[in-house]
C-alpha positions, 0 to 999 in steps of 0.5 A: 503481499504488497499493494502496488499503484497503477496508472491506466494508459487510456483514462489515466485513473490511478488505482491500487492492486494487492499482488505478490512480489514480482507479479507483472501487470499482464492480468491487471485491469483498470477499474474505470475503463477495463483497459489492460496492462496499466503502468506501475507507478512509484508510490509514497512509502509510509512508515506510520503504524502501530509499531512506531507508536508502541516503540516510541517510549510513551507510557500506556499503563500505570507501569509505563508498559503498553501491555499492562 
């Protein structure tokens, strides 16, 4: 499930919510002021993670394999 970012329309707090793809904001509540139906905002995409370091060709073991 993806993490979506929301901004509260009342207090402007930005927060994250783990939701299924295509879920609406009907049941989302601001953690600061308890307002309902915040606006979904576009968040930055991150491409970092273990896959990018494991496939970078760096050697981790004596044979050069990260799994040795």
